[in-house]
Structures are given as C-alpha cells and as structure tokens.
N, C-alpha and C positions, 0 to 999 in steps of 0.2 A: 283308627281308619287310615288306610293307605293314602299317601299324598301323591296322587297320580300326576298332578301338575308340578310337583317338586317345588312348591312355594316355600320360601324361607330356607332354601338350601344354602349351606350344607351343615349338618351336625357332625360331631366328632367321628361317629361310626362311618358316615358317608365319605368324609374326607379320607379316612384311613383306607376304605374300600377302593375309592377312585385312585388314590396315590399308589397303593400296592398294585392295582390293575395296570396302571401306567408303567410303574417300575418293572413289573414282570414282563410287559411287552417289550420295553427297551432292552432289558437284560437278555431275553430270549433271542431277539433279533441280532443283538450285538455279538452274542456268543454262539450263534446258530451253528457255525461250522467247527466249533471246538469240541474236544473230547468231553468237556463238562456237560454238554447237552445230550450226549449220546444215550444215556439210560432213559431220559425223558422222551427223546425222539423215538426210541424203540417202543416205549409204552404207548405213544400216540399211534405208531404203526399197528400195534396190537389192537387198539381201540378201533382203528380204521378197518382192520380185517374182521374184528368181532362184529362190527356193524354190518358188513357183508353177510356174515353168518346169521345174524339176527333176521335180516331181510329174507334170507333163504328160508329160514324156519317159519317165518310169518306167512310165506307164500307156499307152504307145504313141501318145501324141498328138503334135501338131506345134506348135511354138512359132513364131508368126508375127512376134513382136517384143515388146520390152520398153520401157516408158517410165518415166522418173522426172521429176517436175515440180518446179519451183522452189518451189511452195507445199507441198512435202513429200508430195504425192500421187503415185500411180504406177499403172501398169496393165500387165498381161501379156496379150497377145493370143494365144489358143490355139485349136487346132482338134482336136477329138477328145479322146481321153483319158477318164479317169474323173473326172467333174465333182465328185462328192462327196469325192474324194481330193485334187483340186487346190485346192479352196476353203480348207480349213483349213491347207494347207501353208504359206501365207504367214505367218500368226501363229506357228504351231507350229514351222515351219522356221526362222524368225528366232530364236526362243528356243533351239532346238536348236543352231543354229550359234553362237549366243552362248555356250552351254555349252561347245561344242567349242573355241572361241577362248580362253575362260577357262582351260580345262584345258591347252591348248597353251602358254599363257604361263608355265606352271610350269617349263618347261625351255627352254633356249636353242635346242636343236636343233629341238624341235617348234614353237617360235615362228618359227624360220626357215622351216620347212615350211609353217606356216599363212600366213605373209606371202607366200611364193612361190605358194601355191595361190590366195590372194586376188588377187594380181597377174595370174596366168594367167586367172582368171575375169573380171577386168576387161578384159583384152585381148580375150577371146572375145566378151564382151558389147559391146565397142566396135564390133564389126562387125555386130551385129544390133540396135543401139540405134535407136529410131525418132524420137528428138528430141535436140537439141543439149545440153540440160541433162544428160542421161545421158552423152552422149559427153564433155562437159567434165568431168563427175564421174569418169569412168573414167580419162581422161588425168591429171587432177589427183591422184587417189589412186595411180596408178601412179608418178608422179613423187615423191609424198610417201613411198611405201613405199621407193622407190629411195634417197631421201635418208636416211631413217632407217636403212636397211640399211648404207649407206656409213659413216654415223656410228658404227654399231655395230661395224663391222669395222676401222675405221681410226683411231678416236679413243677417248677415255675416256668419251664420251657414249654409254653403252650403255643405250638406252631401248627397244629393239625389243620385249622381253618386256612392258614396261608399255604400249606402244602397242597391242599385240595384246590385252592384258587390258582396256584401256579400250574398245576396239571391241567386245569380247565382252560387257562389262557394258552398253554402250550398246544392243546388240541385245536383250539379255535384258530390260532395262527398257523399251525402245521397244515391244516386243510387249505388255507389260502396260499401259503408259501409253496406247498407241493403242487397245487394246480398251476401256479405261475412257472415253477421249475419244469414240470412235465410238458406244458403246452405252449409256453411263450418264450422263455429264455432258451429252452432246448426242446425240440419236438420229439416226444416219445410216442411212437405209433402203437404201442401196446398198452397205453394208459386206459383207465376206465372210461374217460370221456371219448376217446377215439373208438373204443369198442361200442360205447353207447350210440355214437353217431351211425355206426353200421347197422344197428338193429332198430333204431328209432326212425319212423317214417317222416319225421319233421325235417324240413330242409335246413339243417344246421350241422356244420362239421364239428370235429372234436374240440377245436379251439373255441368255437362258439359256445358249446356246452360247458367247457371249462370256465369261460367268463361268467356264464349264468350261475354255475355252481359256486364260483368264487364270490360272486355278488351275494348269493344267498348265505354263504358262510359268513361274510362280513355283516350281514343283517343279524345273524344269530349272535355275533359278538356284540354288536351295538344294543341288541335287545337284552343281552345279559347285563350290560352296564346299566341300562335304564331301569330294568326290573330290579336289579340289585339295589339301586338307589331308592326305589319305591319301597322295597321291603325294609330297608334301614331307616326310612323316614319316620 
C-alpha cells in the first residue's frame, strides 16, 4: 500500500531518488549557460513546441510544422484549434511532461516505456520538422536513447532511469527558467504569455500570466517529488 503520509521516511530508493533529483537541479542551474546543456535545452524546446502541437490537435486544429532553432528558440505553426488553449500548453505542457518523466524514472519498466515513447515522438517529428536543427536533434537523441538502452540491457552501466529523470528535471526547470527569462529579467513581447494576455478576457498582463504559469510549473515539480517518494515507499 502506498505510504501517502510518508511515515518512516526514507528508504534507500527514496534517498537515491531525492538525492539525484536535487543533484540534477543544482547541476542544471549551475551549467545552464554552458555548451554542455545545449542538447538537453534543445530537447526541452522540442517538448515545449510538441506540447503546443498536441494542444492544437486536441482542439481539432492542424499542425503545419515545428521548428527548433540553435539559439534555443522554437516555433509551432498551427491552423485552427483553440488559440487560448494552445498558447499556455507550451510552458505548462513542458512542466507536465517533466513531471511524467520524473515519475517514470522511479521504475525501470516505466523508464523503458518513457524512453520508447520519447523515441517514437522524435521519429514522428523528424518527418514534420521544418528545419535541420530539429531534424538533427531528433536523429541525435534517437541515437542517444538507443545507446543508453543498449548499455542498460547488455552491460552493468544501468543509467536509463537516471537519464529519464535528468530530462524530466530539465523540462520542469526549463519551463520556470524560461518564463522568468522572457517576462521578468527581460521583457519579450512575443512570448506565449504576452500573446495569451491579448486574447484572454481576464484582466491580467503577460507578466501576470507568466507568474501564474511559473507557479503551476513549480507545483508540477513539487508534485513529482512527492509522488515519486510515495511510489518508492
């Protein structure tokens, strides 16, 4: 039975989970502006844009293409769909999928499923990508996942769960960091939050929506940590 109150915390698996979660967060933030983080930042941009695309398809729109740029920018070209649902799906979707990946990392089977789903998504996007940065990213991460999978299954280097956890934490932090960068430290008037403020009738500007989305993203990260501990109890 799941220990929802987390009594008698913490067992070995919980300690490893929390420790690696914390280490990942510190490493990611410390190396955020270095070239070492570039591939993982680009994959988070991909998941951000893919979340826009999923929201578009869920609201009966058409996805014309997805782009990820080397400068860590991205764009999803859509037609139709519910615009006010598509806009916040990038930030909130990124943090949601981050939570899902973090939880998937608590078990080898679910980590395998998450890695397989990510690889399938990359293959699909490879055929609708609108630029070579995204195509190269898809191919590179498909090869990377395949290598990690082979190492997991054939050697003593069993790191698949930790790679999935790292990507999950990266997505959770990227959403929060990107909102801060676009709306607080520097004002980007073409950000999703600014566009959302223009179409939403609620009396809230882009910064306000950014703060709300950032808070929700932080809640997703906290929920991932708590639920992960429950699963491992």
